[in-house]
C-alpha positions as CSV (number, residue, x, y, z in Angstrom):
1,M,74.1,209.7,117.2
2,I,74.2,207.5,114.1
3,K,74.2,203.7,114.6
4,S,75.6,201.2,112.1
5,V,75.3,197.7,111.0
6,I,77.3,195.9,108.3
7,I,75.7,193.1,106.4
8,T,77.8,191.2,103.8
9,H,78.4,187.9,102.1
10,G,80.3,185.5,104.2
11,S,82.7,186.9,106.8
12,L,83.7,190.0,104.8
13,G,81.9,192.4,107.2
14,R,83.6,190.8,110.3
15,E,87.0,191.1,108.6
16,L,86.5,194.8,107.6
17,V,85.5,195.6,111.2
18,Q,88.4,193.7,112.7
19,V,90.9,195.6,110.4
20,A,89.3,198.9,111.2
21,E,89.4,198.2,114.9
22,K,93.1,197.4,114.6
23,I,93.9,200.5,112.7
24,L,91.8,202.8,115.0
25,E,92.9,200.9,118.1
26,Q,89.4,200.8,119.5
27,K,86.4,198.6,119.7
28,L,83.8,199.9,117.1
29,D,80.1,200.2,117.8
30,V,78.8,198.3,114.8
31,E,76.7,195.1,114.5
32,I,77.7,192.5,112.0
33,I,75.3,190.3,110.0
34,A,76.6,187.6,107.7
35,F,74.6,186.6,104.7
36,D,73.1,183.1,105.3
37,W,74.0,181.3,102.0
38,Q,71.4,178.6,102.8
39,G,68.5,180.9,103.7
40,D,66.0,183.0,101.8
41,G,66.9,186.3,103.4
42,S,64.2,186.2,106.1
43,G,66.8,185.7,108.8
44,M,68.6,188.9,107.7
45,I,65.4,190.8,107.6
46,R,64.5,189.7,111.2
47,Q,68.0,190.7,112.3
48,L,67.8,194.1,110.7
49,E,64.3,194.7,112.0
50,A,65.6,193.9,115.5
51,F,68.7,196.0,115.2
52,I,66.7,199.1,114.0
53,A,64.1,198.6,116.7
54,R,66.8,198.6,119.4
55,Q,68.2,201.9,118.2
56,G,65.4,203.9,119.8
57,G,65.0,206.4,117.0
58,H,68.6,207.0,116.3
59,K,69.6,207.3,112.7
60,V,71.0,204.1,111.2
61,V,73.5,203.4,108.4
62,I,73.4,199.9,106.9
63,F,76.6,199.1,105.1
64,T,76.5,196.3,102.5
65,D,79.2,194.9,100.3
66,M,77.8,195.0,96.8
67,F,74.9,196.8,95.1
68,G,72.4,194.3,93.8
69,G,73.6,191.5,96.1
70,S,71.3,189.9,98.6
71,P,72.5,191.9,101.6
72,S,71.9,195.1,99.7
73,N,68.5,194.0,98.3
74,V,67.3,192.9,101.7
75,S,68.4,196.2,103.2
76,T,66.6,198.5,100.8
77,R,63.3,197.8,102.4
78,F,64.4,199.7,105.5
79,I,65.5,203.0,103.7
80,G,63.6,205.9,105.2
81,P,64.2,209.3,106.9
82,N,66.2,207.6,109.7
83,V,67.8,204.7,107.7
84,E,70.2,204.8,104.8
85,V,72.0,202.0,103.0
86,I,75.5,202.4,101.6
87,S,76.5,199.6,99.3
88,G,80.0,198.8,98.1
89,I,81.5,199.7,101.5
90,N,85.3,199.4,101.7
91,L,87.9,200.0,104.4
92,P,88.4,203.7,103.6
93,G,84.6,204.4,103.8
94,L,84.3,202.5,107.0
95,L,87.2,204.3,108.6
96,K,85.7,207.6,107.5
97,F,82.5,206.7,109.3
98,F,84.2,205.8,112.5
99,C,87.0,208.3,112.8
100,C,85.9,211.3,110.9
101,G,82.2,210.7,110.1
102,E,80.8,213.2,112.6
103,P,78.6,210.6,114.3
104,D,76.4,213.5,115.7
105,G,76.4,215.5,112.4
106,A,73.7,215.9,109.9
107,F,72.7,212.4,108.7
108,R,72.7,213.1,105.0
109,Q,76.1,214.9,105.2
110,V,77.7,212.0,107.1
111,V,76.3,209.5,104.5
112,K,77.7,211.6,101.6
113,K,81.1,211.9,103.2
114,V,81.4,208.2,103.7
115,E,80.3,207.6,100.1
116,Q,82.9,210.0,98.8
117,E,85.7,208.5,100.9
118,A,84.8,205.0,99.8
119,K,85.0,206.2,96.2
120,N,88.2,208.1,96.8
121,G,89.7,204.9,98.3
122,I,89.7,203.2,94.9
123,N,92.8,204.2,92.9
124,I,94.8,202.9,89.9
125,I,98.3,203.1,91.4
126,S,100.1,203.4,88.1
127,E,98.3,206.7,87.5
128,Y,100.1,208.1,90.6
129,L,103.4,206.4,90.2
130,G,103.6,206.2,86.4
131,E,103.6,203.1,84.3
132,K,106.6,200.8,84.4
133,K,108.4,200.6,81.2
């Protein structure tokens, strides 16, 4: 089984999870960590260390909101055979992980599917509908 934690600036992670839970009509097994604007990141590091330690060897995906942001930067220290970080997570990517992400599937395959769905979730609508004249 693949476990997950979402770490974002402010309450973005909590909001993404709440919307995903509403859409999927179920409580999601994900921990949420909000970036502490006043801190130096050490609190996030401790929370991530504790989360990963509690997983008992399960694979872990850490979702962050933006590559290069503090949550992403703090998370990179945990990358390894059992831990991956996906930055720039959005609602389509999160939904893919929870509804179609094959939580018992091959770890790298699941991570790549989530990445692709998150990318595919970004569209320029006028390219589909045509530009208004």
